[in-house]
C-alpha positions in Angstrom: 61.9 -24.8 -160.5 60.2 -21.3 -160.1 62.5 -18.8 -161.7 60.9 -16.1 -159.4 61.9 -18.1 -156.5 65.4 -18.5 -157.5 65.8 -14.9 -158.2 64.5 -14.0 -154.7 67.0 -16.4 -153.0 69.9 -15.1 -155.5 68.9 -11.6 -153.8 68.8 -12.8 -150.5 72.3 -14.1 -150.9 73.5 -10.8 -151.8 71.9 -9.2 -148.7 73.3 -12.1 -146.5 76.8 -11.3 -147.4 76.5 -7.5 -147.5 77.6 -7.0 -143.9 81.0 -8.4 -144.4 81.4 -6.6 -147.8 80.7 -3.4 -146.1 82.9 -4.1 -143.2 85.8 -4.7 -145.6 85.2 -1.5 -147.5 85.1 0.6 -144.4 88.1 -0.9 -142.9 90.2 -0.5 -146.1 88.9 3.0 -146.7 90.1 4.1 -143.2 93.4 2.3 -143.7 94.0 4.1 -147.1 93.0 7.2 -145.3 95.9 6.9 -142.8 98.4 5.3 -145.3 98.0 8.1 -148.0 97.9 10.9 -145.6 100.7 13.3 -146.7 101.1 11.3 -150.0 98.1 12.7 -151.9 96.1 15.9 -151.7 94.3 16.0 -148.3 91.2 17.4 -149.6 90.8 15.0 -152.2 91.7 12.2 -149.8 88.9 13.4 -147.3 86.3 13.9 -149.9 86.9 10.3 -151.2 87.0 8.7 -147.8 83.7 10.5 -146.9 82.0 9.4 -150.1 83.3 5.9 -149.6 81.9 5.7 -145.9 78.8 7.3 -146.9 77.8 4.6 -149.5 79.1 2.1 -146.7 76.5 4.0 -144.2 73.6 3.8 -146.8 74.1 0.3 -147.7 74.1 -0.6 -144.1 70.9 1.0 -143.6 69.5 -0.8 -146.5 70.7 -4.0 -144.8 68.9 -3.2 -141.7 65.8 -2.4 -143.6 66.2 -5.8 -145.3 66.2 -7.6 -142.1 63.2 -6.0 -140.7 61.3 -6.4 -144.1 62.2 -9.9 -145.6 62.2 -10.2 -149.4 59.5 -12.3 -151.3 58.6 -12.8 -154.7 56.9 -9.4 -155.1 59.2 -7.1 -153.6 62.8 -8.7 -154.9 62.9 -6.6 -157.9 62.8 -3.4 -155.8 65.6 -4.8 -153.5 67.4 -5.9 -156.6 67.6 -2.3 -157.9 68.5 -1.0 -154.6 71.2 -3.1 -154.0 72.4 -2.7 -157.7 72.6 1.3 -157.0 74.6 0.8 -154.0 76.9 -1.5 -155.5 77.5 0.9 -158.5 78.1 3.7 -156.4 80.6 1.9 -154.2 82.5 0.8 -157.2 82.6 4.3 -158.7 84.0 5.5 -155.5 86.6 2.7 -155.3 87.4 3.2 -159.0 87.7 7.1 -158.8 90.6 6.7 -156.5 92.7 6.5 -159.5 91.8 10.1 -160.2 91.7 11.6 -156.7 94.0 9.7 -154.4 96.6 8.1 -156.9 99.9 8.3 -155.4 102.9 9.5 -157.3 105.1 6.5 -155.9 104.8 3.4 -157.9 104.9 1.2 -154.9 101.9 3.1 -153.5 100.2 2.8 -156.7 100.7 -1.0 -156.7 99.5 -1.1 -153.1 96.4 0.7 -154.1 95.7 -1.9 -156.8 96.2 -4.7 -154.4 93.9 -3.3 -152.0 91.1 -2.7 -154.4 92.1 -6.2 -155.9 91.6 -8.0 -152.8 88.1 -6.1 -152.4 87.0 -7.2 -155.9 88.3 -10.9 -155.1 85.8 -10.7 -152.0 83.2 -9.5 -154.2 83.6 -12.5 -156.5 82.2 -14.5 -153.5 79.6 -11.9 -151.9 78.0 -10.9 -155.3 78.1 -13.7 -157.8 74.7 -15.0 -157.1 74.0 -12.2 -159.8 77.0 -12.4 -162.1 76.0 -9.2 -164.0 76.5 -7.1 -160.8 80.2 -8.5 -160.1 80.9 -7.4 -163.6 79.8 -4.0 -163.2 81.8 -3.8 -159.9 85.0 -5.2 -161.4 84.7 -3.0 -164.6 84.1 0.3 -162.7 86.7 -0.6 -159.8 89.7 -2.1 -161.6 89.6 -0.8 -165.3 90.4 2.6 -164.2 93.7 1.1 -163.2 94.5 -0.3 -166.6 93.8 3.2 -168.1 95.9 4.9 -165.6 99.1 2.6 -166.2 98.8 2.7 -169.9 98.5 6.7 -170.1 101.9 6.9 -168.2 103.3 5.3 -171.4 106.3 3.6 -170.1 107.7 0.0 -169.8 107.0 -0.3 -166.1 103.4 1.0 -166.3 102.9 -1.0 -169.3 103.8 -4.1 -167.1 101.5 -2.9 -164.5 98.6 -2.3 -167.1 99.2 -6.0 -168.3 99.2 -7.1 -164.6 96.1 -5.5 -163.9 94.3 -6.6 -167.2 95.4 -10.0 -166.3 94.2 -9.9 -162.8 90.5 -8.8 -164.2 90.4 -11.4 -166.7 91.4 -14.1 -163.9 88.6 -12.6 -161.7 86.1 -12.8 -164.6 86.8 -16.6 -165.1 86.8 -17.5 -161.2 83.6 -15.3 -160.7 82.0 -17.4 -163.2 82.9 -20.6 -161.6 81.7 -19.3 -158.3 78.5 -18.1 -159.7 77.7 -21.5 -161.2 78.6 -23.1 -157.7 76.5 -20.7 -155.9 73.5 -20.7 -158.1 73.6 -24.5 -158.2 73.5 -24.4 -154.5 70.5 -22.1 -154.5 68.8 -24.4 -156.9 69.7 -27.4 -154.6 68.5 -25.7 -151.5 65.3 -24.7 -153.0 64.7 -28.4 -154.2 65.6 -29.6 -150.8 63.0 -27.3 -149.0 60.5 -28.4 -151.6 61.2 -32.0 -150.9 61.1 -31.3 -147.0 57.6 -29.6 -147.4 56.5 -32.7 -149.5 57.8 -35.2 -146.8 56.1 -33.1 -144.1 53.0 -33.1 -145.9 53.3 -36.8 -146.2 54.3 -37.2 -142.8 51.3 -34.9 -141.8 48.9 -36.9 -143.9 50.2 -40.4 -142.5 49.9 -39.0 -139.1 46.3 -37.8 -139.8 45.7 -41.4 -141.3 47.3 -43.1 -138.2 45.0 -40.9 -135.8 41.9 -41.9 -137.9 42.8 -45.4 -138.0 43.6 -45.2 -134.1 40.1 -43.6 -133.8 38.4 -46.1 -135.8 40.0 -49.1 -133.9 39.2 -47.6 -130.7 35.6 -47.2 -131.6 35.4 -50.5 -133.2 37.1 -52.3 -130.2 34.3 -50.5 -128.0 31.5 -51.6 -130.0 32.6 -55.0 -130.6 33.5 -55.6 -126.8 30.4 -54.4 -125.8 28.1 -57.5 -127.2 31.3 -59.6 -126.9 31.2 -59.2 -123.0 27.6 -60.3 -122.9 28.0 -63.3 -125.4 31.3 -64.8 -123.6 30.0 -63.9 -120.3 26.5 -66.0 -120.7 28.4 -68.7 -122.5 30.6 -69.2 -119.4 27.2 -69.2 -117.2 25.6 -71.6 -119.5 28.7 -73.9 -119.5 28.2 -74.3 -115.8 24.5 -74.9 -115.8 24.2 -77.3 -118.8 24.5 -81.0 -118.4 23.1 -82.6 -121.5 26.3 -83.5 -123.6 24.9 -82.5 -126.9 23.8 -79.1 -126.0 27.3 -78.4 -123.9 29.2 -79.5 -127.0 27.3 -76.8 -128.9 27.9 -74.2 -126.3 31.7 -75.2 -126.2 31.8 -74.5 -129.9 30.1 -71.2 -129.3 32.4 -70.4 -126.6 35.4 -71.5 -128.8 34.4 -69.3 -131.8 33.6 -66.4 -129.3 37.0 -66.4 -127.9 38.6 -66.7 -131.6 36.8 -63.7 -132.5 38.1 -61.7 -129.3 41.5 -62.9 -130.1 41.3 -61.6 -133.8 40.3 -58.3 -132.5 43.1 -58.3 -129.9 45.6 -59.2 -132.5 44.6 -56.3 -134.8 44.9 -53.9 -131.7 48.1 -55.4 -130.6 49.7 -54.7 -134.0 48.5 -51.2 -134.0 49.9 -50.8 -130.6 53.3 -52.3 -131.4 53.4 -50.1 -134.7 52.6 -46.8 -132.6 55.3 -47.5 -130.0 52.6 -47.7 -127.5 52.9 -51.3 -126.3 54.8 -51.6 -122.9 56.3 -54.7 -121.4 55.2 -55.1 -117.7 57.4 -57.2 -115.6 55.7 -59.3 -112.8 56.6 -62.3 -110.6 54.6 -65.3 -111.3 54.5 -69.2 -111.0 55.5 -70.2 -114.8 54.4 -73.8 -114.5 51.1 -73.1 -113.4 50.5 -70.5 -116.1 51.8 -72.6 -118.8 49.8 -75.8 -117.7 46.7 -73.6 -117.7 47.3 -72.7 -121.3 48.0 -76.5 -122.1 44.8 -77.6 -120.3 42.8 -75.1 -122.3 44.2 -76.1 -125.6 43.9 -79.9 -124.7 40.2 -79.6 -124.8 40.4 -77.8 -128.3 43.0 -80.4 -129.6 40.7 -83.3 -128.5 37.7 -81.7 -130.3 39.7 -81.5 -133.6 41.2 -84.9 -133.1 44.7 -83.5 -132.6 47.0 -85.3 -130.1 48.5 -82.7 -127.6 51.7 -83.7 -126.0 52.7 -82.2 -122.7 56.5 -81.5 -122.8 56.3 -79.1 -119.7 59.5 -79.8 -117.8 59.4 -77.0 -114.9 59.9 -77.1 -111.2 56.4 -76.7 -109.3 57.7 -73.8 -107.2 59.7 -71.9 -110.2 58.5 -68.2 -109.8 60.2 -66.0 -112.7 59.9 -62.5 -113.5 58.8 -61.6 -116.9 55.8 -60.1 -118.8 53.3 -62.8 -117.8 50.6 -61.7 -120.2 52.8 -61.4 -123.4 54.4 -64.7 -122.5 51.2 -66.3 -122.3 50.1 -64.4 -125.5 53.1 -65.6 -127.2 52.5 -69.3 -126.5 48.8 -68.9 -127.1 49.5 -67.8 -130.7 52.0 -70.5 -131.2 49.6 -73.2 -130.0 46.7 -71.9 -132.1 48.8 -71.7 -135.2 50.0 -75.1 -134.7 46.5 -76.5 -134.2 44.9 -74.5 -137.2 47.6 -76.2 -139.4 47.7 -79.7 -138.1 45.3 -82.5 -139.4 43.2 -84.7 -137.1 45.3 -87.9 -135.8 48.7 -85.8 -136.0 50.5 -84.5 -132.9 51.2 -81.0 -131.4 53.8 -80.6 -128.6 54.3 -78.0 -126.2 57.9 -78.1 -124.4 58.8 -75.7 -121.9 62.0 -75.8 -119.8 64.1 -73.5 -117.7 68.0 -73.3 -118.1 68.9 -72.4 -114.7 72.7 -71.7 -115.4 71.9 -69.2 -118.4 68.5 -68.0 -116.6 66.7 -68.8 -120.0 63.1 -70.1 -120.3 62.9 -72.2 -123.4 59.7 -72.7 -125.2 59.2 -74.9 -128.4 55.8 -75.6 -130.2 56.2 -78.6 -132.6 53.4 -79.8 -134.9 53.0 -82.3 -137.7 51.1 -80.1 -139.7 51.3 -79.0 -143.3 54.7 -77.2 -142.9 56.1 -74.3 -144.7 58.3 -74.3 -147.7 61.9 -72.7 -146.9 61.3 -69.7 -149.2 58.1 -68.9 -147.4 59.6 -68.9 -143.9 60.3 -65.1 -144.0 56.6 -64.4 -145.4 54.7 -66.0 -142.7 56.1 -63.5 -140.1 54.7 -60.5 -142.1 51.6 -58.8 -141.2 48.4 -60.3 -142.7 50.4 -62.8 -144.8 50.3 -66.5 -145.0 52.3 -68.8 -147.1 49.9 -68.5 -150.1 46.3 -67.3 -150.6 44.9 -70.7 -150.7 46.0 -71.3 -147.0 43.9 -68.4 -145.9 41.0 -69.6 -147.9 41.2 -73.1 -146.3 42.3 -72.7 -142.9 41.1 -69.1 -142.2 42.8 -66.6 -139.9 44.1 -62.9 -140.2 47.9 -63.9 -140.7 48.7 -61.7 -137.8 49.6 -64.5 -134.9 53.2 -65.2 -135.9 53.8 -61.6 -136.8 52.6 -60.6 -133.2 54.9 -63.3 -131.7 57.8 -62.1 -133.6 57.3 -58.6 -132.6 56.4 -59.4 -129.1 59.7 -61.3 -128.7 61.7 -58.6 -130.1 60.2 -56.4 -127.4 61.5 -58.9 -124.9 65.0 -59.0 -126.4 64.1 -62.5 -127.9 63.5 -63.9 -131.4 61.5 -66.7 -133.2 63.5 -69.5 -134.4 61.5 -71.5 -137.2 62.2 -74.8 -138.7 59.7 -76.3 -141.0 59.5 -78.8 -143.8 56.5 -78.6 -146.3 54.3 -81.5 -145.6 56.1 -82.9 -142.5 55.4 -80.1 -139.9 57.0 -77.2 -138.1 59.0 -76.2 -135.0 58.6 -72.7 -133.6 61.0 -71.9 -130.5 62.5 -69.2 -128.5 64.8 -68.5 -125.5 63.6 -65.7 -123.2 65.8 -64.2 -120.6 64.1 -64.3 -117.1 64.9 -63.7 -113.5 64.2 -66.3 -111.0 62.4 -64.6 -108.1 63.6 -66.9 -105.1 62.1 -64.6 -102.5 58.5 -65.0 -103.9 59.2 -68.3 -104.5 59.5 -69.1 -100.7 56.3 -67.3 -99.9 54.4 -68.6 -102.7 51.1 -70.1 -101.6 47.8 -71.1 -103.2 45.2 -68.1 -102.7 42.2 -68.9 -100.5 38.9 -68.3 -102.0 37.8 -65.0 -100.5 34.3 -64.6 -98.9 32.6 -61.5 -100.2 29.1 -61.9 -98.2 27.9 -58.7 -96.8 30.0 -56.4 -99.0 27.8 -54.0 -101.0 28.9 -52.4 -104.3 27.3 -50.1 -107.0 27.5 -51.1 -110.6 26.9 -48.2 -112.9 25.9 -49.6 -116.3 23.5 -48.5 -119.1 23.5 -51.4 -121.3 20.7 -53.9 -119.8 22.3 -57.3 -121.2 25.7 -56.1 -119.6 23.9 -55.4 -116.3 22.3 -58.9 -116.5 25.5 -60.5 -117.0 27.4 -58.3 -114.3 24.8 -59.0 -111.9 24.8 -62.8 -112.3 28.9 -62.8 -112.1 28.9 -60.7 -108.9 26.1 -62.8 -107.1 27.9 -65.8 -107.5 30.5 -64.2 -105.4 27.8 -63.5 -102.8 28.2 -59.7 -103.3 25.2 -57.5 -102.5 24.6 -55.3 -105.7 23.0 -52.1 -106.5 22.5 -51.2 -110.2 22.7 -47.7 -111.4 21.6 -46.9 -115.2 23.9 -43.9 -115.7 26.3 -41.4 -113.8 23.4 -39.3 -112.5 21.8 -42.2 -111.1 25.1 -43.4 -109.3 25.4 -39.9 -107.8 22.1 -39.9 -106.3 22.7 -43.6 -104.8 26.1 -42.6 -103.2 24.2 -39.7 -101.3 21.8 -42.2 -99.8 23.5 -45.5 -99.3 27.1 -46.7 -98.3 28.9 -48.7 -100.8 32.4 -50.4 -100.5 33.3 -50.4 -104.2 32.0 -48.8 -107.4 32.3 -50.6 -110.7 31.8 -47.7 -113.3 31.0 -47.9 -117.1 32.5 -45.0 -119.1 30.3 -44.2 -122.2 26.8 -43.5 -120.6 24.0 -40.9 -121.3 23.3 -38.0 -119.0 26.5 -38.2 -117.2 29.6 -40.5 -118.3 31.6 -42.6 -116.0 34.6 -40.0 -115.7 32.2 -37.1 -115.0 30.4 -39.4 -112.4 33.6 -40.4 -110.9 34.9 -37.0 -110.3 31.4 -35.7 -109.1 31.4 -38.6 -106.5 34.8 -38.0 -105.0 34.2 -34.2 -105.2 30.7 -34.5 -103.4 32.0 -35.7 -100.0 35.6 -35.9 -98.7 34.5 -39.4 -97.1 33.5 -40.7 -100.8 37.0 -40.2 -101.8 38.0 -43.4 -99.9 35.4 -45.4 -102.1 37.3 -47.5 -104.5 35.8 -46.7 -108.1 37.0 -49.1 -110.9 36.6 -48.2 -114.5 34.7 -51.1 -116.2 34.7 -50.3 -119.9 34.9 -51.5 -123.5 37.4 -49.0 -124.3 40.2 -51.1 -124.3 42.9 -49.6 -126.8 46.6 -48.9 -125.9 46.6 -46.1 -123.4 43.2 -46.3 -122.1 44.3 -48.0 -118.8 47.0 -45.4 -118.1 44.4 -42.7 -119.2 41.7 -43.7 -116.6 43.9 -44.1 -113.8 45.5 -40.7 -114.5 41.9 -39.4 -114.6 41.4 -40.7 -110.9 39.9 -44.2 -111.0 41.4 -46.6 -108.8 41.6 -49.4 -111.2 40.7 -50.5 -114.7 38.9 -53.4 -116.2 38.4 -54.1 -119.7 35.3 -55.8 -121.3 34.8 -58.7 -121.9 35.4 -59.3 -118.2 38.0 -61.6 -117.3 36.6 -63.4 -114.2 40.4 -64.0 -112.8 41.0 -60.1 -113.2 37.7 -59.2 -111.7 38.4 -61.7 -108.8 41.9 -60.1 -108.0 40.5 -56.6 -108.2 37.7 -57.5 -105.8 40.1 -59.0 -103.4 42.4 -56.0 -103.5 39.8 -53.3 -102.7 37.1 -55.1 -100.5 
């Protein structure tokens, strides 16, 4: 520990206690002035009192100076000398009371000794960060009493001298113990400050690292989603067009791999969202059987392709509408099914069981498989980030090891937990109970949506990427929409001045004028244009992006790769 810094803190301790010490000296000086009036020489009493209060005043002035000009390592010696001189002056004045205002009556002599002894006891606390200063104070304040009592050479005064000497010795011992405690506390406080600074530095470094990680993930998300939007979009188009079985098989494999890549990206982003506390639960009403059966049908094709038998154990009312986070529930089931399919060999079974426990308002979900299973000692490990049972599992089966971690963390956010029952070589069962609310009002009104005709609806698409332009145009023309394409924000601004559009799909990262600037310019250009819905269509899809763009002024938000269902919902809402 830095000795200069310790000395600085010791001197700060002296000054921080100076106000109470001076208050005590001032009060007791005035008390003695009143009590000893008529008992001792008046001139001596006044002179002594004036000197005592003068040193109090000077030391209070020094204290005020200290408060305006704090101590540091460079000036601490100057403050130490000034304090020492003030202390020495005060102790000399107090000790001189034996020679100037010492009463003739023994009882008042004892009273004076007790008064100054009390001040010395207080000094044992206020000055012992520097023990040598307390020793000076004690010697010059109380030793004169020992001399005065011995000089009278009688039994009573010898007894008083012995008492005074014993009192001084006791204060010496006590002050040393207090000094050790005070200085240990100073050292501990400095060590604590040092540790706090180190911790703050580490927190700042970690914060910078997290911010850098978030920026990196945001950039990578955008850069990956942009081409993925094109790949997945054109694959969907080719699936509709291709009739030849072999080619369609290859297209389906590409589609499956593309979606796997997108799921990996989403898993990484979701872990980051959960860790940063930015993932929010969004409760909506939805028909649970429809959503779960859609997932079942999706994985049925994947299972058939691998030769795995997928068993439908969905036992739900056709009209059951619940309130929960639909997206996260589907994500949990998707991850469990993906995990089961990955580790289950051809010819074996995977079962999806979903049931509603009406009495408890619980949705029960279980995914069982006849896969490789997990050893009992490895069950807790598979729920950790980027972990699988062992390294050979990752090499053989692939994957990031994030699926079950996300399931576990999402269930925590939904006030549930994952139950794992597995036997190595025999298979696994992953299940959970989710507290939900049955929405009977929506159930009564729930009807299948009719397909909306968008004929004669004209929309403006603002997109700088040519392949994305091609894809978006195909998707929108399939919906009978009249499309106008702008290459950037400036061109979009010119178009809206000349033509009337009923909706604008706006990319964000564009040259010349970005999407946010273009949106604000369009809305500010003409009050009538404020009514045109402008939807952010962007590959910026990390946590907080949606809220950010809505706050900036967009009417809605769609992420790339484009989800056709979400696109349809958005068009139906605003057209």
